Each structure stands twice: as C-alpha cells, then as structure tokens.
C-alpha positions as a printed Julia matrix, in Angstrom:
371×3 Matrix{Float64}:
 149.37  88.28   77.64
 146.17  88.15   75.62
 147.98  87.14   72.42
 150.9   85.02   73.69
 148.52  82.54   75.28
 146.09  81.92   72.46
 146.0   78.79   70.27
 147.9   78.69   66.97
 148.04  76.15   64.16
 151.65  75.54   63.16
 151.96  73.19   60.23
 150.31  69.91   61.15
 149.89  70.82   64.81
 147.47  72.84   66.9
 149.43  74.53   69.68
 147.73  75.91   72.77
 150.17  78.79   73.31
 152.97  80.59   71.49
 155.94  80.28   73.85
 158.54  78.08   72.12
 161.71  76.53   73.54
 164.52  77.74   71.29
 167.3   75.34   70.27
 170.36  75.81   72.48
 173.7   74.02   72.11
 174.18  72.78   75.67
 176.88  70.09   75.12
 175.41  67.43   77.42
 175.8   64.25   75.32
 177.68  61.22   76.62
 181.15  60.75   75.14
 182.37  59.01   73.11
 179.61  58.6    70.56
 177.5   61.72   71.15
 174.89  59.66   73.0
 171.87  61.7    74.16
 172.05  61.61   77.95
 169.31  60.96   80.51
 169.78  64.51   81.79
 168.91  65.79   78.3
 165.63  63.9    78.49
 165.06  65.45   81.93
 165.84  68.93   80.58
 163.4   68.74   77.68
 160.75  66.95   79.71
 160.89  69.61   82.42
 160.32  72.37   79.86
 157.47  70.68   78.01
 153.92  71.92   78.39
 150.57  70.86   77.04
 150.25  72.17   73.51
 153.69  73.79   73.58
 156.49  73.46   71.02
 160.14  72.65   71.75
 162.95  72.73   69.2
 165.88  70.49   70.13
 169.38  71.95   69.86
 171.34  71.66   66.6
 171.79  67.97   65.83
 174.75  67.22   63.57
 173.92  64.96   60.63
 177.33  63.27   60.37
 180.77  63.13   61.96
 182.06  65.64   59.41
 179.16  67.98   60.28
 180.13  68.34   63.94
 181.56  71.55   65.45
 181.48  71.17   69.23
 182.53  68.29   71.45
 179.53  67.16   73.46
 176.96  68.63   71.1
 174.0   66.64   69.84
 174.18  64.49   66.72
 172.22  61.65   65.12
 174.17  59.53   62.68
 174.46  56.06   64.24
 172.13  53.49   65.75
 173.63  53.76   69.2
 171.99  57.17   69.56
 168.45  56.01   68.86
 167.31  55.1    72.37
 168.56  58.38   73.82
 166.61  60.37   71.26
 163.5   58.26   71.8
 163.71  59.03   75.53
 163.78  62.78   74.78
 160.77  62.61   72.45
 158.88  60.5    75.0
 159.68  62.94   77.83
 158.17  65.83   75.88
 155.12  63.85   74.77
 154.47  62.71   78.33
 153.81  66.35   79.22
 151.58  66.92   76.18
 154.15  68.87   74.16
 155.42  68.76   70.58
 159.11  68.49   69.72
 161.04  69.21   66.52
 164.67  68.21   65.98
 166.93  70.88   64.5
 169.37  69.42   61.95
 172.72  71.07   61.31
 175.95  70.82   59.34
 178.63  73.06   60.84
 180.51  73.58   57.59
 183.67  75.6    58.05
 182.99  76.17   61.75
 184.83  73.07   62.88
 188.14  71.38   63.63
 189.73  68.17   62.37
 189.33  66.62   65.83
 185.57  66.97   65.42
 185.28  66.02   61.73
 187.03  62.68   61.94
 190.34  64.04   60.73
 189.13  65.54   57.46
 189.2   69.24   56.61
 185.96  71.11   57.38
 183.98  71.99   54.25
 182.31  75.15   52.99
 180.91  76.49   49.73
 184.15  78.41   49.19
 187.47  78.99   50.9
 187.11  82.31   52.73
 189.47  82.34   55.73
 188.02  83.51   59.02
 188.83  83.48   62.73
 186.26  81.13   64.19
 186.4   78.57   66.99
 185.42  74.96   67.5
 185.21  73.0    70.74
 187.51  70.01   71.22
 188.91  68.1    74.19
 191.3   71.06   74.57
 188.45  73.56   74.89
 187.61  76.25   72.36
 190.32  76.28   69.7
 190.77  78.05   66.35
 188.96  76.29   63.53
 190.94  74.12   61.11
 191.49  75.37   57.53
 188.51  74.42   55.39
 188.09  73.4    51.77
 185.4   74.05   49.18
 182.87  71.3    48.58
 183.14  69.78   45.12
 179.87  70.03   43.23
 179.82  66.24   42.96
 179.93  65.99   46.79
 176.85  68.1    47.44
 174.25  65.37   46.77
 175.95  63.26   49.45
 175.56  66.01   52.06
 171.91  66.49   51.1
 171.4   62.75   51.52
 172.85  63.0    55.04
 170.16  65.56   55.86
 167.51  63.18   54.51
 168.81  60.21   56.5
 168.95  62.28   59.71
 165.39  63.42   59.1
 164.31  59.79   58.77
 166.11  58.95   62.0
 164.22  61.76   63.76
 160.94  60.38   62.42
 161.79  56.86   63.54
 162.75  58.16   67.02
 159.27  59.61   67.53
 159.8   63.33   66.95
 157.03  65.53   65.59
 159.05  67.31   62.9
 162.44  68.7    61.95
 163.93  72.15   61.6
 166.69  72.92   59.1
 169.39  75.07   60.73
 169.95  77.69   58.04
 171.29  80.3    60.48
 174.32  81.44   62.48
 176.99  80.97   59.83
 176.79  77.19   59.55
 176.86  75.36   56.21
 173.4   76.24   54.86
 173.91  79.89   55.81
 177.38  79.84   54.26
 175.81  78.93   50.92
 173.11  81.63   51.19
 175.28  84.63   52.01
 177.68  86.15   49.49
 180.39  86.87   52.05
 181.03  83.13   52.3
 179.81  81.87   48.93
 182.2   82.8    46.11
 181.3   79.87   43.85
 180.88  80.3    40.12
 178.92  77.1    39.49
 175.23  76.31   39.93
 175.49  76.91   43.71
 177.05  80.38   43.59
 176.72  83.85   42.11
 173.15  85.2    41.96
 170.86  84.62   44.9
 168.87  82.07   42.91
 171.97  79.87   42.82
 173.08  80.57   46.38
 169.77  79.25   47.75
 170.0   76.05   45.7
 171.63  74.17   48.6
 168.88  75.41   50.94
 166.2   74.3    48.47
 167.68  70.84   48.11
 168.04  70.39   51.86
 164.45  71.51   52.46
 163.2   69.16   49.75
 165.11  66.29   51.36
 163.44  66.96   54.71
 160.02  67.32   53.08
 160.5   63.97   51.3
 160.54  62.34   54.74
 158.16  64.47   56.76
 155.89  66.42   54.42
 156.1   70.22   54.3
 153.77  70.76   57.26
 156.25  69.12   59.65
 159.37  70.98   58.48
 160.6   74.37   59.73
 163.63  76.48   58.76
 165.71  78.8    60.94
 167.52  81.83   59.48
 169.49  84.75   60.94
 169.33  87.83   58.69
 172.25  90.17   59.48
 173.5   87.71   62.09
 177.17  87.98   63.05
 177.89  84.53   64.51
 180.5   82.67   62.46
 181.82  85.81   60.73
 178.94  85.62   58.27
 178.04  88.52   55.99
 176.03  89.51   52.95
 176.16  92.63   50.79
 172.38  93.07   50.94
 170.87  90.94   53.69
 167.38  92.38   53.43
 167.14  91.52   49.73
 168.79  88.14   50.25
 166.57  87.02   53.08
 163.42  88.45   51.58
 164.14  86.16   48.64
 164.82  83.25   51.01
 161.47  83.87   52.72
 159.67  83.86   49.36
 161.37  80.61   48.37
 160.38  78.96   51.64
 156.84  80.27   51.32
 156.51  78.31   48.07
 157.01  75.06   49.95
 154.29  75.83   52.54
 156.54  74.7    55.36
 155.33  74.58   58.96
 157.1   77.78   60.01
 159.93  80.22   59.4
 162.14  80.74   62.47
 163.92  84.1    62.52
 166.76  85.15   64.84
 166.76  88.9    65.33
 170.2   90.49   64.67
 170.39  92.07   68.12
 171.62  88.66   69.34
 174.9   86.88   68.55
 174.88  83.34   69.89
 174.18  83.7    73.61
 175.16  87.4    73.77
 173.05  90.51   73.36
 174.63  92.85   70.83
 172.11  95.66   70.81
 170.29  96.13   74.12
 166.85  97.64   73.58
 167.13  97.31   69.79
 163.67  96.85   68.27
 163.1   93.63   66.29
 163.6   94.35   62.6
 164.06  91.1    60.67
 160.6   89.63   61.19
 159.01  92.95   60.27
 160.36  93.03   56.72
 160.09  89.27   56.22
 156.4   89.2    57.15
 155.3   90.43   53.72
 157.28  87.64   52.02
 156.21  84.66   54.12
 152.55  83.82   54.61
 152.95  80.99   57.12
 153.71  81.12   60.84
 156.83  83.06   61.85
 158.69  82.24   65.05
 161.0   85.0    66.29
 163.91  84.59   68.69
 166.59  86.77   70.18
 166.32  88.95   73.27
 162.59  88.75   74.03
 160.87  88.98   77.38
 157.2   88.5    78.12
 156.14  92.05   77.27
 158.07  92.3    74.0
 156.88  88.83   73.0
 153.29  89.85   73.55
 153.88  93.06   71.59
 155.38  91.44   68.48
 152.57  88.9    68.29
 150.0   91.65   68.72
 151.68  93.59   65.9
 151.29  90.67   63.51
 154.99  90.58   62.61
 155.36  87.18   64.29
 153.1   84.38   65.45
 155.24  82.69   68.11
 158.3   83.63   70.18
 161.2   81.3    71.0
 163.06  81.74   74.29
 166.49  80.32   75.02
 168.29  81.92   77.94
 165.16  82.52   80.06
 163.91  78.99   79.34
 167.27  77.56   80.43
 166.65  78.64   84.03
 162.85  78.61   84.13
 161.5   75.17   83.2
 157.94  76.47   83.64
 158.54  79.64   81.6
 155.11  79.67   79.86
 153.38  79.54   83.25
 155.58  82.29   84.65
 155.05  84.57   81.66
 151.31  84.01   81.64
 151.01  84.91   85.3
 153.74  87.57   85.26
 155.78  85.78   87.88
 159.45  86.57   88.55
 162.05  84.75   86.48
 165.03  82.87   87.86
 168.24  84.39   86.43
 170.08  82.21   83.93
 173.64  81.01   84.57
 175.81  81.79   81.57
 178.72  79.67   82.83
 176.59  76.53   82.42
 175.47  77.22   78.84
 178.37  75.45   77.13
 178.67  72.09   78.82
 178.71  70.68   82.32
 176.5   68.34   84.34
 173.07  68.65   85.91
 174.05  71.74   87.87
 172.35  74.83   86.42
 170.85  72.55   83.76
 168.16  70.31   85.22
 168.18  71.56   88.81
 166.21  74.78   88.28
 162.89  74.44   90.14
 159.47  75.39   88.9
 157.92  78.44   90.52
 157.23  78.05   94.21
 154.97  80.65   95.81
 156.33  82.11   99.03
 155.07  80.23  102.06
 152.94  82.29  104.39
 153.93  81.96  108.05
 151.49  79.97  110.12
 149.47  81.9   112.67
 148.08  80.63  115.92
 144.96  81.8   117.65
C-alpha cells in the first residue's frame, strides 16, 4: 500500500491518504421534508479519518429534482441543521467532506416531483424506476425542458451550492453520472435536441458547463469536483461514441481547473457488478485529457486500488460497498486486515441496522494464561 497511503493535494486541500468514501444513496432522511437524520451524521462521522475525503450521497437541489423517497436533498431551511451536524461530524475526526449535488431528470415519478412531470433534455421513453411510498415503481412520463427553463435549473444548482457552503461543507461535487439530468444532456442517446443544448458534443456539454460555472461562482474551482460514468448503464443511458464524448468532457473540465474528476468504471451499474474481474478502462483513456486529480470508483479492493494509483491512471480511489460495512476502511486496507461483508439488503433504506452498527476492527482477544 505504498501509494494508496501517501499524501495528495486535491484542489484546495492536502489529503493524507487516497481512500475516498464514495457517494451512496442510502435513503435515511427523516420524512416528511427530507431532513438529514442523526444516524446520517453518525454514519459519516464513523467513516471520517484524518486527512481523508468523503463525498456525501446525491443531494437533490429541488423538489422536482428528487427521484427516491428518503434520499438526501437540500432546498429548504429546515434541512440546514441536519447538514451542519454531518459536516461537523466529519470535521471532528479531521476529515474533509464534499456534498454531491444532483437533479434526477427523467428518473423520477410525480409523487417525488411535487406532482409535475419529470424533465429531461428530450422525450426518449425508457423503463426506469423511482422510489415512492409504494416502493420502486415505474417512472412517470417525462417532458423536454424548454430552453427558457434551463437557467432556472442552473440557478437551483447555484443556490444548493451556497447552502452547502453555509452548512460548513468543504466543497461540492456535480453529479454528472448514472443517467441523471446532467448525464442525460451529455449523451446522445438521451439528448435529441436541435437547439443550443443539443446536436454536436459542444452543445450537449453546454448544460454541464453552465452547472459547473454556477458551482464555481460559489466555491471557486478548487473546491468543485465532477462525477461522470463513461459507458455506464444505469438509467438506460447510452452514447454512440462514449470514448470520444467523455474525452471531450474531460478536456472541458480540465479547462476549469476543478478540484478533481470522479470516474465510475463501467464494470459497475449502481450497486451491482456487471463485469467481474474486468480491468478499469475509463480512467486510462481519460488520463491524457485531464491534468488534475482523478478519483476512480467501481469494484475496487485494496490491491487493485494500489495498482491503479501506481499506474498513474488515477490519483485516488472511492469505495462504496466496502466502506458501507467497514467504517475504518482506510485503516483496514493499510494494514491488510479482513473486511466485514456488506449487507446489500440495507443499501436502499432502513434504520441503523447494517448502517451505523458496523464496528471498527477488533483484534481477536488472546486467551489469558495462568502460571
């Protein structure tokens, strides 16, 4: 672990190691109102480490941006104290914490959007699901955003970024991955527009550019990250030439000198492994297009994390599933200690069970001897 546990400057911050907590939609807010719960503060506090980075699960920027009942959001004042408690819990352990901001776009249901149709760059029917009080249900039919509506959505990203700043976070990450609204604009399988936001890749990344610029206007570029998922399959997303598309995206983001580029490898779809043993490919081709720090995520263990950092294709590795059940994951990886298995049934909602009740590593007690 000679490379995984070396310091790294990421944007404005000097980190002491390269094990990152990946954003995971865990559906633990208090309802109604999407209030961040005390157990969320416990969860993030438990997983914080001195000089480590955590990225908080996708935080919806408005009611219309929501996709899953119980998921995080930050659009009203009643949520402020809960988010402050989470930031304080991480800082108390010496960690840094970024808030990931998301708009679900077409991946939603009218029960989650306040009764209005979900929005997307274009109407391209698909068989997705949202989470409501009735469980996972088929998404509602969506409509195309009018060009005059787009500035309002960008402003919602800016306001949410300001809220994150006011709540004491260290930065924000734009969720441009997994088939949500930003990704829907980028990829040509979901963007069929013929105006300034559609057609050639230069136009399809316009929404991404404007969202990034809104976040930078609040935070400065060195406290803003972006997550992408080249060739990802979540949300029935697709592009005719993902390598060309996301190489261009990486070059665009490099111009802004953002804190980091966060890349989900295509061997993962949501919380499932699609391609067991598949070598990481996305970060490898993106490396030549992005000069800043690259965080990779998707199916890594300690050995493969060490290997990709040693190769130079990535600078940090984000863990989700293993971090869910090992609050002291950096310590365990550094010392090559056994990992507690994760509990998939607790990923999508629940209480403290299999969420905040995983213990840190306890060495086996040696039996006492008598003389």
